[in-house]
mmCIF file of the N, C-alpha and C atoms, coordinates in Angstrom:
data_MODEL
# 
_entry.id   MODEL 
# 
loop_
_atom_site.group_PDB 
_atom_site.id 
_atom_site.type_symbol 
_atom_site.label_atom_id 
_atom_site.label_alt_id 
_atom_site.label_comp_id 
_atom_site.label_asym_id 
_atom_site.label_entity_id 
_atom_site.label_seq_id 
_atom_site.pdbx_PDB_ins_code 
_atom_site.Cartn_x 
_atom_site.Cartn_y 
_atom_site.Cartn_z 
_atom_site.occupancy 
_atom_site.B_iso_or_equiv 
_atom_site.pdbx_formal_charge 
_atom_site.auth_seq_id 
_atom_site.auth_comp_id 
_atom_site.auth_asym_id 
_atom_site.auth_atom_id 
_atom_site.pdbx_PDB_model_num 
ATOM 1   N N  . MET A 1 1  ? -32.584 9.116   52.779 1.00 0.00 ? 1  MET A N  1 
ATOM 2   C CA . MET A 1 1  ? -32.823 8.855   53.820 1.00 0.00 ? 1  MET A CA 1 
ATOM 3   C C  . MET A 1 1  ? -31.810 7.572   54.480 1.00 0.00 ? 1  MET A C  1 
ATOM 4   N N  . ASN A 1 2  ? -31.504 8.127   55.889 1.00 0.00 ? 2  ASN A N  1 
ATOM 5   C CA . ASN A 1 2  ? -30.908 7.301   56.736 1.00 0.00 ? 2  ASN A CA 1 
ATOM 6   C C  . ASN A 1 2  ? -30.867 5.819   56.724 1.00 0.00 ? 2  ASN A C  1 
ATOM 7   N N  . GLU A 1 3  ? -29.654 5.337   56.257 1.00 0.00 ? 3  GLU A N  1 
ATOM 8   C CA . GLU A 1 3  ? -29.572 4.198   55.490 1.00 0.00 ? 3  GLU A CA 1 
ATOM 9   C C  . GLU A 1 3  ? -30.003 2.977   56.696 1.00 0.00 ? 3  GLU A C  1 
ATOM 10  N N  . ARG A 1 4  ? -29.493 2.741   57.872 1.00 0.00 ? 4  ARG A N  1 
ATOM 11  C CA . ARG A 1 4  ? -29.671 2.666   59.390 1.00 0.00 ? 4  ARG A CA 1 
ATOM 12  C C  . ARG A 1 4  ? -31.064 2.410   59.514 1.00 0.00 ? 4  ARG A C  1 
ATOM 13  N N  . PHE A 1 5  ? -31.970 3.616   59.187 1.00 0.00 ? 5  PHE A N  1 
ATOM 14  C CA . PHE A 1 5  ? -33.138 3.994   59.276 1.00 0.00 ? 5  PHE A CA 1 
ATOM 15  C C  . PHE A 1 5  ? -34.233 3.044   58.769 1.00 0.00 ? 5  PHE A C  1 
ATOM 16  N N  . ALA A 1 6  ? -33.519 3.413   57.026 1.00 0.00 ? 6  ALA A N  1 
ATOM 17  C CA . ALA A 1 6  ? -33.820 2.294   56.260 1.00 0.00 ? 6  ALA A CA 1 
ATOM 18  C C  . ALA A 1 6  ? -34.040 0.746   56.188 1.00 0.00 ? 6  ALA A C  1 
ATOM 19  N N  . SER A 1 7  ? -33.012 0.474   56.738 1.00 0.00 ? 7  SER A N  1 
ATOM 20  C CA . SER A 1 7  ? -32.529 -0.809  57.730 1.00 0.00 ? 7  SER A CA 1 
ATOM 21  C C  . SER A 1 7  ? -33.764 -1.557  57.994 1.00 0.00 ? 7  SER A C  1 
ATOM 22  N N  . ASP A 1 8  ? -33.811 -0.345  59.549 1.00 0.00 ? 8  ASP A N  1 
ATOM 23  C CA . ASP A 1 8  ? -34.232 -1.178  60.600 1.00 0.00 ? 8  ASP A CA 1 
ATOM 24  C C  . ASP A 1 8  ? -35.891 -1.233  59.937 1.00 0.00 ? 8  ASP A C  1 
ATOM 25  N N  . THR A 1 9  ? -36.717 -0.215  58.908 1.00 0.00 ? 9  THR A N  1 
ATOM 26  C CA . THR A 1 9  ? -37.801 -0.410  58.980 1.00 0.00 ? 9  THR A CA 1 
ATOM 27  C C  . THR A 1 9  ? -38.407 -0.940  57.619 1.00 0.00 ? 9  THR A C  1 
ATOM 28  N N  . ALA A 1 10 ? -36.854 -1.663  56.983 1.00 0.00 ? 10 ALA A N  1 
ATOM 29  C CA . ALA A 1 10 ? -37.450 -2.520  56.030 1.00 0.00 ? 10 ALA A CA 1 
ATOM 30  C C  . ALA A 1 10 ? -37.542 -4.159  56.967 1.00 0.00 ? 10 ALA A C  1 
ATOM 31  N N  . GLU A 1 11 ? -36.751 -4.137  57.935 1.00 0.00 ? 11 GLU A N  1 
ATOM 32  C CA . GLU A 1 11 ? -36.171 -5.446  58.619 1.00 0.00 ? 11 GLU A CA 1 
ATOM 33  C C  . GLU A 1 11 ? -37.801 -5.841  59.552 1.00 0.00 ? 11 GLU A C  1 
ATOM 34  N N  . LEU A 1 12 ? -38.674 -4.193  60.286 1.00 0.00 ? 12 LEU A N  1 
ATOM 35  C CA . LEU A 1 12 ? -39.775 -3.990  60.454 1.00 0.00 ? 12 LEU A CA 1 
ATOM 36  C C  . LEU A 1 12 ? -40.800 -4.229  59.230 1.00 0.00 ? 12 LEU A C  1 
ATOM 37  N N  . TYR A 1 13 ? -40.640 -4.180  58.191 1.00 0.00 ? 13 TYR A N  1 
ATOM 38  C CA . TYR A 1 13 ? -42.480 -4.222  57.603 1.00 0.00 ? 13 TYR A CA 1 
ATOM 39  C C  . TYR A 1 13 ? -41.753 -6.041  57.313 1.00 0.00 ? 13 TYR A C  1 
ATOM 40  N N  . ASN A 1 14 ? -40.774 -6.580  57.127 1.00 0.00 ? 14 ASN A N  1 
ATOM 41  C CA . ASN A 1 14 ? -40.227 -8.012  56.226 1.00 0.00 ? 14 ASN A CA 1 
ATOM 42  C C  . ASN A 1 14 ? -41.241 -8.559  57.814 1.00 0.00 ? 14 ASN A C  1 
ATOM 43  N N  . LYS A 1 15 ? -40.974 -8.528  58.696 1.00 0.00 ? 15 LYS A N  1 
ATOM 44  C CA . LYS A 1 15 ? -41.491 -9.240  59.755 1.00 0.00 ? 15 LYS A CA 1 
ATOM 45  C C  . LYS A 1 15 ? -43.078 -9.124  60.095 1.00 0.00 ? 15 LYS A C  1 
ATOM 46  N N  . ILE A 1 16 ? -43.675 -7.602  59.397 1.00 0.00 ? 16 ILE A N  1 
ATOM 47  C CA . ILE A 1 16 ? -45.254 -7.287  59.622 1.00 0.00 ? 16 ILE A CA 1 
ATOM 48  C C  . ILE A 1 16 ? -45.841 -8.184  58.381 1.00 0.00 ? 16 ILE A C  1 
ATOM 49  N N  . ALA A 1 17 ? -44.990 -8.264  57.344 1.00 0.00 ? 17 ALA A N  1 
ATOM 50  C CA . ALA A 1 17 ? -45.485 -9.150  56.033 1.00 0.00 ? 17 ALA A CA 1 
ATOM 51  C C  . ALA A 1 17 ? -45.671 -10.521 56.403 1.00 0.00 ? 17 ALA A C  1 
ATOM 52  N N  . ALA A 1 18 ? -44.449 -11.105 56.915 1.00 0.00 ? 18 ALA A N  1 
ATOM 53  C CA . ALA A 1 18 ? -44.361 -12.697 57.442 1.00 0.00 ? 18 ALA A CA 1 
ATOM 54  C C  . ALA A 1 18 ? -45.183 -12.866 58.277 1.00 0.00 ? 18 ALA A C  1 
ATOM 55  N N  . ASP A 1 19 ? -45.633 -12.021 59.183 1.00 0.00 ? 19 ASP A N  1 
ATOM 56  C CA . ASP A 1 19 ? -46.633 -12.318 60.025 1.00 0.00 ? 19 ASP A CA 1 
ATOM 57  C C  . ASP A 1 19 ? -47.982 -12.576 59.923 1.00 0.00 ? 19 ASP A C  1 
ATOM 58  N N  . GLN A 1 20 ? -48.411 -11.982 58.761 1.00 0.00 ? 20 GLN A N  1 
ATOM 59  C CA . GLN A 1 20 ? -49.536 -11.627 57.761 1.00 0.00 ? 20 GLN A CA 1 
ATOM 60  C C  . GLN A 1 20 ? -49.485 -12.233 56.434 1.00 0.00 ? 20 GLN A C  1 
ATOM 61  N N  . GLY A 1 21 ? -48.696 -13.708 56.565 1.00 0.00 ? 21 GLY A N  1 
ATOM 62  C CA . GLY A 1 21 ? -48.116 -14.361 55.287 1.00 0.00 ? 21 GLY A CA 1 
ATOM 63  C C  . GLY A 1 21 ? -48.181 -13.652 53.596 1.00 0.00 ? 21 GLY A C  1 
ATOM 64  N N  . LEU A 1 22 ? -47.783 -12.169 54.073 1.00 0.00 ? 22 LEU A N  1 
ATOM 65  C CA . LEU A 1 22 ? -47.337 -12.008 52.904 1.00 0.00 ? 22 LEU A CA 1 
ATOM 66  C C  . LEU A 1 22 ? -45.928 -11.910 52.760 1.00 0.00 ? 22 LEU A C  1 
ATOM 67  N N  . GLY A 1 23 ? -45.703 -11.433 51.222 1.00 0.00 ? 23 GLY A N  1 
ATOM 68  C CA . GLY A 1 23 ? -44.092 -11.314 50.833 1.00 0.00 ? 23 GLY A CA 1 
ATOM 69  C C  . GLY A 1 23 ? -43.516 -10.015 50.744 1.00 0.00 ? 23 GLY A C  1 
ATOM 70  N N  . PHE A 1 24 ? -42.232 -10.154 50.710 1.00 0.00 ? 24 PHE A N  1 
ATOM 71  C CA . PHE A 1 24 ? -41.655 -8.391  51.202 1.00 0.00 ? 24 PHE A CA 1 
ATOM 72  C C  . PHE A 1 24 ? -40.614 -8.943  50.429 1.00 0.00 ? 24 PHE A C  1 
ATOM 73  N N  . GLU A 1 25 ? -40.605 -7.407  49.606 1.00 0.00 ? 25 GLU A N  1 
ATOM 74  C CA . GLU A 1 25 ? -39.981 -7.368  48.457 1.00 0.00 ? 25 GLU A CA 1 
ATOM 75  C C  . GLU A 1 25 ? -38.640 -6.021  48.556 1.00 0.00 ? 25 GLU A C  1 
ATOM 76  N N  . LEU A 1 26 ? -37.159 -6.559  49.042 1.00 0.00 ? 26 LEU A N  1 
ATOM 77  C CA . LEU A 1 26 ? -36.735 -5.049  49.550 1.00 0.00 ? 26 LEU A CA 1 
ATOM 78  C C  . LEU A 1 26 ? -36.650 -4.120  48.149 1.00 0.00 ? 26 LEU A C  1 
ATOM 79  N N  . GLU A 1 27 ? -36.503 -4.209  46.986 1.00 0.00 ? 27 GLU A N  1 
ATOM 80  C CA . GLU A 1 27 ? -36.586 -3.492  45.720 1.00 0.00 ? 27 GLU A CA 1 
ATOM 81  C C  . GLU A 1 27 ? -37.676 -3.073  45.722 1.00 0.00 ? 27 GLU A C  1 
ATOM 82  N N  . ARG A 1 28 ? -38.860 -3.307  46.065 1.00 0.00 ? 28 ARG A N  1 
ATOM 83  C CA . ARG A 1 28 ? -40.173 -2.519  46.271 1.00 0.00 ? 28 ARG A CA 1 
ATOM 84  C C  . ARG A 1 28 ? -40.267 -1.063  47.319 1.00 0.00 ? 28 ARG A C  1 
ATOM 85  N N  . PHE A 1 29 ? -39.846 -1.996  48.381 1.00 0.00 ? 29 PHE A N  1 
ATOM 86  C CA . PHE A 1 29 ? -39.813 -0.932  49.258 1.00 0.00 ? 29 PHE A CA 1 
ATOM 87  C C  . PHE A 1 29 ? -38.913 0.289   49.401 1.00 0.00 ? 29 PHE A C  1 
ATOM 88  N N  . SER A 1 30 ? -37.699 -0.105  49.107 1.00 0.00 ? 30 SER A N  1 
ATOM 89  C CA . SER A 1 30 ? -36.561 0.626   48.378 1.00 0.00 ? 30 SER A CA 1 
ATOM 90  C C  . SER A 1 30 ? -37.053 1.529   47.500 1.00 0.00 ? 30 SER A C  1 
ATOM 91  N N  . ALA A 1 31 ? -38.518 1.129   46.370 1.00 0.00 ? 31 ALA A N  1 
ATOM 92  C CA . ALA A 1 31 ? -38.823 2.084   45.990 1.00 0.00 ? 31 ALA A CA 1 
ATOM 93  C C  . ALA A 1 31 ? -39.641 3.130   46.338 1.00 0.00 ? 31 ALA A C  1 
ATOM 94  N N  . ALA A 1 32 ? -40.284 2.430   47.029 1.00 0.00 ? 32 ALA A N  1 
ATOM 95  C CA . ALA A 1 32 ? -41.255 3.221   48.194 1.00 0.00 ? 32 ALA A CA 1 
ATOM 96  C C  . ALA A 1 32 ? -40.667 4.394   48.467 1.00 0.00 ? 32 ALA A C  1 
ATOM 97  N N  . ALA A 1 33 ? -39.895 3.862   49.498 1.00 0.00 ? 33 ALA A N  1 
ATOM 98  C CA . ALA A 1 33 ? -38.978 4.897   50.316 1.00 0.00 ? 33 ALA A CA 1 
ATOM 99  C C  . ALA A 1 33 ? -38.612 5.729   49.586 1.00 0.00 ? 33 ALA A C  1 
ATOM 100 N N  . ALA A 1 34 ? -37.660 5.666   48.377 1.00 0.00 ? 34 ALA A N  1 
ATOM 101 C CA . ALA A 1 34 ? -36.903 7.098   47.695 1.00 0.00 ? 34 ALA A CA 1 
ATOM 102 C C  . ALA A 1 34 ? -38.502 8.101   47.358 1.00 0.00 ? 34 ALA A C  1 
ATOM 103 N N  . THR A 1 35 ? -39.896 7.327   46.979 1.00 0.00 ? 35 THR A N  1 
ATOM 104 C CA . THR A 1 35 ? -40.383 7.858   46.133 1.00 0.00 ? 35 THR A CA 1 
ATOM 105 C C  . THR A 1 35 ? -40.657 9.109   47.440 1.00 0.00 ? 35 THR A C  1 
ATOM 106 N N  . HIS A 1 36 ? -41.513 8.274   48.649 1.00 0.00 ? 36 HIS A N  1 
ATOM 107 C CA . HIS A 1 36 ? -41.544 9.387   49.147 1.00 0.00 ? 36 HIS A CA 1 
ATOM 108 C C  . HIS A 1 36 ? -40.382 10.348  49.583 1.00 0.00 ? 36 HIS A C  1 
ATOM 109 N N  . GLU A 1 37 ? -39.376 9.729   49.597 1.00 0.00 ? 37 GLU A N  1 
ATOM 110 C CA . GLU A 1 37 ? -38.524 11.262  50.422 1.00 0.00 ? 37 GLU A CA 1 
ATOM 111 C C  . GLU A 1 37 ? -38.908 11.983  49.564 1.00 0.00 ? 37 GLU A C  1 
ATOM 112 N N  . GLY A 1 38 ? -38.542 11.564  47.949 1.00 0.00 ? 38 GLY A N  1 
ATOM 113 C CA . GLY A 1 38 ? -39.066 12.884  47.177 1.00 0.00 ? 38 GLY A CA 1 
ATOM 114 C C  . GLY A 1 38 ? -39.683 13.651  47.156 1.00 0.00 ? 38 GLY A C  1 
ATOM 115 N N  . LEU A 1 39 ? -40.777 12.908  47.506 1.00 0.00 ? 39 LEU A N  1 
ATOM 116 C CA . LEU A 1 39 ? -42.196 13.805  48.019 1.00 0.00 ? 39 LEU A CA 1 
ATOM 117 C C  . LEU A 1 39 ? -42.391 14.633  49.622 1.00 0.00 ? 39 LEU A C  1 
ATOM 118 N N  . ARG A 1 40 ? -41.403 14.079  50.204 1.00 0.00 ? 40 ARG A N  1 
ATOM 119 C CA . ARG A 1 40 ? -41.997 14.757  51.374 1.00 0.00 ? 40 ARG A CA 1 
ATOM 120 C C  . ARG A 1 40 ? -42.700 16.000  51.188 1.00 0.00 ? 40 ARG A C  1 
ATOM 121 N N  . GLU A 1 41 ? -41.368 16.555  51.515 1.00 0.00 ? 41 GLU A N  1 
ATOM 122 C CA . GLU A 1 41 ? -41.760 18.716  51.229 1.00 0.00 ? 41 GLU A CA 1 
ATOM 123 C C  . GLU A 1 41 ? -43.319 18.521  50.990 1.00 0.00 ? 41 GLU A C  1 
ATOM 124 N N  . ALA A 1 42 ? -43.481 18.096  49.290 1.00 0.00 ? 42 ALA A N  1 
ATOM 125 C CA . ALA A 1 42 ? -44.830 18.815  48.668 1.00 0.00 ? 42 ALA A CA 1 
ATOM 126 C C  . ALA A 1 42 ? -46.126 17.920  49.880 1.00 0.00 ? 42 ALA A C  1 
ATOM 127 N N  . LEU A 1 43 ? -45.358 16.559  50.193 1.00 0.00 ? 43 LEU A N  1 
ATOM 128 C CA . LEU A 1 43 ? -46.797 16.495  51.072 1.00 0.00 ? 43 LEU A CA 1 
ATOM 129 C C  . LEU A 1 43 ? -47.076 16.988  52.354 1.00 0.00 ? 43 LEU A C  1 
ATOM 130 N N  . THR A 1 44 ? -45.807 17.541  52.799 1.00 0.00 ? 44 THR A N  1 
ATOM 131 C CA . THR A 1 44 ? -45.980 18.042  53.967 1.00 0.00 ? 44 THR A CA 1 
ATOM 132 C C  . THR A 1 44 ? -46.494 19.597  53.783 1.00 0.00 ? 44 THR A C  1 
ATOM 133 N N  . ARG A 1 45 ? -46.217 20.254  52.483 1.00 0.00 ? 45 ARG A N  1 
ATOM 134 C CA . ARG A 1 45 ? -46.986 21.392  52.389 1.00 0.00 ? 45 ARG A CA 1 
ATOM 135 C C  . ARG A 1 45 ? -48.423 21.102  52.157 1.00 0.00 ? 45 ARG A C  1 
ATOM 136 N N  . LEU A 1 46 ? -48.627 19.861  51.471 1.00 0.00 ? 46 LEU A N  1 
ATOM 137 C CA . LEU A 1 46 ? -50.381 19.290  51.025 1.00 0.00 ? 46 LEU A CA 1 
ATOM 138 C C  . LEU A 1 46 ? -51.209 19.271  52.408 1.00 0.00 ? 46 LEU A C  1 
ATOM 139 N N  . ARG A 1 47 ? -50.816 18.177  53.479 1.00 0.00 ? 47 ARG A N  1 
ATOM 140 C CA . ARG A 1 47 ? -51.220 18.320  54.639 1.00 0.00 ? 47 ARG A CA 1 
ATOM 141 C C  . ARG A 1 47 ? -51.720 19.621  55.453 1.00 0.00 ? 47 ARG A C  1 
ATOM 142 N N  . GLU A 1 48 ? -50.645 20.640  55.068 1.00 0.00 ? 48 GLU A N  1 
ATOM 143 C CA . GLU A 1 48 ? -51.010 22.206  56.184 1.00 0.00 ? 48 GLU A CA 1 
ATOM 144 C C  . GLU A 1 48 ? -52.273 22.845  55.515 1.00 0.00 ? 48 GLU A C  1 
ATOM 145 N N  . VAL A 1 49 ? -52.655 22.555  54.223 1.00 0.00 ? 49 VAL A N  1 
ATOM 146 C CA . VAL A 1 49 ? -53.682 22.883  53.978 1.00 0.00 ? 49 VAL A CA 1 
ATOM 147 C C  . VAL A 1 49 ? -54.917 22.683  54.708 1.00 0.00 ? 49 VAL A C  1 
ATOM 148 N N  . PRO A 1 50 ? -55.968 23.615  55.187 1.00 0.00 ? 50 PRO A N  1 
ATOM 149 C CA . PRO A 1 50 ? -57.070 23.326  55.946 1.00 0.00 ? 50 PRO A CA 1 
ATOM 150 C C  . PRO A 1 50 ? -57.919 23.037  54.658 1.00 0.00 ? 50 PRO A C  1 
ATOM 151 N N  . LEU A 1 51 ? -59.011 21.913  54.816 1.00 0.00 ? 51 LEU A N  1 
ATOM 152 C CA . LEU A 1 51 ? -59.904 21.498  54.268 1.00 0.00 ? 51 LEU A CA 1 
ATOM 153 C C  . LEU A 1 51 ? -61.227 21.953  54.802 1.00 0.00 ? 51 LEU A C  1 
ATOM 154 N N  . SER A 1 52 ? -61.326 22.565  55.489 1.00 0.00 ? 52 SER A N  1 
ATOM 155 C CA . SER A 1 52 ? -62.778 23.361  55.997 1.00 0.00 ? 52 SER A CA 1 
ATOM 156 C C  . SER A 1 52 ? -64.245 22.941  55.308 1.00 0.00 ? 52 SER A C  1 
ATOM 157 N N  . PHE A 1 53 ? -64.111 22.691  53.648 1.00 0.00 ? 53 PHE A N  1 
ATOM 158 C CA . PHE A 1 53 ? -65.156 22.530  52.986 1.00 0.00 ? 53 PHE A CA 1 
ATOM 159 C C  . PHE A 1 53 ? -65.680 20.949  53.245 1.00 0.00 ? 53 PHE A C  1 
ATOM 160 N N  . LEU A 1 54 ? -64.874 20.098  53.937 1.00 0.00 ? 54 LEU A N  1 
ATOM 161 C CA . LEU A 1 54 ? -64.756 18.571  54.514 1.00 0.00 ? 54 LEU A CA 1 
ATOM 162 C C  . LEU A 1 54 ? -65.676 18.598  55.668 1.00 0.00 ? 54 LEU A C  1 
ATOM 163 N N  . GLU A 1 55 ? -66.702 17.421  55.701 1.00 0.00 ? 55 GLU A N  1 
ATOM 164 C CA . GLU A 1 55 ? -67.088 17.176  56.931 1.00 0.00 ? 55 GLU A CA 1 
ATOM 165 C C  . GLU A 1 55 ? -65.689 16.881  58.115 1.00 0.00 ? 55 GLU A C  1 
ATOM 166 N N  . PRO A 1 56 ? -66.180 17.082  59.601 1.00 0.00 ? 56 PRO A N  1 
ATOM 167 C CA . PRO A 1 56 ? -65.209 16.504  60.471 1.00 0.00 ? 56 PRO A CA 1 
ATOM 168 C C  . PRO A 1 56 ? -64.923 14.747  60.033 1.00 0.00 ? 56 PRO A C  1 
ATOM 169 N N  . VAL A 1 57 ? -63.135 15.092  60.549 1.00 0.00 ? 57 VAL A N  1 
ATOM 170 C CA . VAL A 1 57 ? -63.062 13.908  60.265 1.00 0.00 ? 57 VAL A CA 1 
ATOM 171 C C  . VAL A 1 57 ? -62.142 13.486  61.364 1.00 0.00 ? 57 VAL A C  1 
ATOM 172 N N  . TYR A 1 58 ? -62.376 12.113  61.783 1.00 0.00 ? 58 TYR A N  1 
ATOM 173 C CA . TYR A 1 58 ? -61.928 11.769  63.349 1.00 0.00 ? 58 TYR A CA 1 
ATOM 174 C C  . TYR A 1 58 ? -60.573 11.105  62.628 1.00 0.00 ? 58 TYR A C  1 
ATOM 175 N N  . GLU A 1 59 ? -59.994 12.229  63.804 1.00 0.00 ? 59 GLU A N  1 
ATOM 176 C CA . GLU A 1 59 ? -57.968 11.603  63.528 1.00 0.00 ? 59 GLU A CA 1 
ATOM 177 C C  . GLU A 1 59 ? -57.913 10.355  64.496 1.00 0.00 ? 59 GLU A C  1 
ATOM 178 N N  . PRO A 1 60 ? -56.820 9.987   64.424 1.00 0.00 ? 60 PRO A N  1 
ATOM 179 C CA . PRO A 1 60 ? -56.216 8.321   64.559 1.00 0.00 ? 60 PRO A CA 1 
ATOM 180 C C  . PRO A 1 60 ? -56.501 8.696   66.262 1.00 0.00 ? 60 PRO A C  1 
ATOM 181 N N  . ALA A 1 61 ? -56.182 9.584   67.357 1.00 0.00 ? 61 ALA A N  1 
ATOM 182 C CA . ALA A 1 61 ? -56.349 10.194  68.557 1.00 0.00 ? 61 ALA A CA 1 
ATOM 183 C C  . ALA A 1 61 ? -57.547 10.078  68.865 1.00 0.00 ? 61 ALA A C  1 
ATOM 184 N N  . SER A 1 62 ? -58.985 10.066  68.064 1.00 0.00 ? 62 SER A N  1 
ATOM 185 C CA . SER A 1 62 ? -59.791 9.885   68.451 1.00 0.00 ? 62 SER A CA 1 
ATOM 186 C C  . SER A 1 62 ? -60.878 8.666   68.538 1.00 0.00 ? 62 SER A C  1 
ATOM 187 N N  . ALA A 1 63 ? -60.197 7.865   67.327 1.00 0.00 ? 63 ALA A N  1 
ATOM 188 C CA . ALA A 1 63 ? -61.114 7.423   66.514 1.00 0.00 ? 63 ALA A CA 1 
ATOM 189 C C  . ALA A 1 63 ? -61.424 6.096   67.707 1.00 0.00 ? 63 ALA A C  1 
ATOM 190 N N  . LEU A 1 64 ? -60.590 5.692   68.737 1.00 0.00 ? 64 LEU A N  1 
ATOM 191 C CA . LEU A 1 64 ? -60.802 4.647   69.856 1.00 0.00 ? 64 LEU A CA 1 
ATOM 192 C C  . LEU A 1 64 ? -62.035 5.241   70.491 1.00 0.00 ? 64 LEU A C  1 
ATOM 193 N N  . SER A 1 65 ? -62.678 6.376   70.999 1.00 0.00 ? 65 SER A N  1 
ATOM 194 C CA . SER A 1 65 ? -63.465 6.863   71.847 1.00 0.00 ? 65 SER A CA 1 
ATOM 195 C C  . SER A 1 65 ? -64.658 6.616   71.092 1.00 0.00 ? 65 SER A C  1 
ATOM 196 N N  . TRP A 1 66 ? -64.160 7.446   69.320 1.00 0.00 ? 66 TRP A N  1 
ATOM 197 C CA . TRP A 1 66 ? -65.206 6.924   68.340 1.00 0.00 ? 66 TRP A CA 1 
ATOM 198 C C  . TRP A 1 66 ? -65.763 5.642   68.657 1.00 0.00 ? 66 TRP A C  1 
ATOM 199 N N  . ILE A 1 67 ? -65.446 4.549   68.576 1.00 0.00 ? 67 ILE A N  1 
ATOM 200 C CA . ILE A 1 67 ? -65.150 3.209   68.043 1.00 0.00 ? 67 ILE A CA 1 
ATOM 201 C C  . ILE A 1 67 ? -66.172 2.846   69.370 1.00 0.00 ? 67 ILE A C  1 
ATOM 202 N N  . GLU A 1 68 ? -65.427 3.121   70.351 1.00 0.00 ? 68 GLU A N  1 
ATOM 203 C CA . GLU A 1 68 ? -66.462 3.100   71.964 1.00 0.00 ? 68 GLU A CA 1 
ATOM 204 C C  . GLU A 1 68 ? -67.520 3.532   72.275 1.00 0.00 ? 68 GLU A C  1 
ATOM 205 N N  . ASN A 1 69 ? -68.035 4.469   71.622 1.00 0.00 ? 69 ASN A N  1 
ATOM 206 C CA . ASN A 1 69 ? -69.112 4.923   71.553 1.00 0.00 ? 69 ASN A CA 1 
ATOM 207 C C  . ASN A 1 69 ? -70.088 4.807   70.388 1.00 0.00 ? 69 ASN A C  1 
ATOM 208 N N  . GLY A 1 70 ? -69.887 3.767   69.877 1.00 0.00 ? 70 GLY A N  1 
ATOM 209 C CA . GLY A 1 70 ? -71.041 3.410   69.466 1.00 0.00 ? 70 GLY A CA 1 
ATOM 210 C C  . GLY A 1 70 ? -70.542 3.625   67.634 1.00 0.00 ? 70 GLY A C  1 
ATOM 211 N N  . GLY A 1 71 ? -69.455 4.509   67.431 1.00 0.00 ? 71 GLY A N  1 
ATOM 212 C CA . GLY A 1 71 ? -69.313 4.475   66.128 1.00 0.00 ? 71 GLY A CA 1 
ATOM 213 C C  . GLY A 1 71 ? -70.204 5.969   65.423 1.00 0.00 ? 71 GLY A C  1 
ATOM 214 N N  . THR A 1 72 ? -70.749 6.433   66.253 1.00 0.00 ? 72 THR A N  1 
ATOM 215 C CA . THR A 1 72 ? -71.304 7.717   65.937 1.00 0.00 ? 72 THR A CA 1 
ATOM 216 C C  . THR A 1 72 ? -71.426 9.082   66.508 1.00 0.00 ? 72 THR A C  1 
ATOM 217 N N  . SER A 1 73 ? -71.636 9.977   66.233 1.00 0.00 ? 73 SER A N  1 
ATOM 218 C CA . SER A 1 73 ? -71.548 11.548  66.456 1.00 0.00 ? 73 SER A CA 1 
ATOM 219 C C  . SER A 1 73 ? -72.461 11.520  67.746 1.00 0.00 ? 73 SER A C  1 
ATOM 220 N N  . ALA A 1 74 ? -71.756 12.289  68.713 1.00 0.00 ? 74 ALA A N  1 
ATOM 221 C CA . ALA A 1 74 ? -71.813 12.523  70.047 1.00 0.00 ? 74 ALA A CA 1 
ATOM 222 C C  . ALA A 1 74 ? -73.154 13.465  70.097 1.00 0.00 ? 74 ALA A C  1 
# 
């Protein structure tokens, strides 16, 4: 992982955690980032598997519209 990106991201998470009154431990962030880096390729492949047997899932792009329409299917 790009060190500058990791540093910027850690700083952002630290600010978000502080805003929510939560603690932020750089060691835990670093461990999570390393795990994500190690699993990125496998997760990408997994995300590409079609799950046509599941009910439709609202994507974040359409979630606001869904909520604005009362949270029910059209």
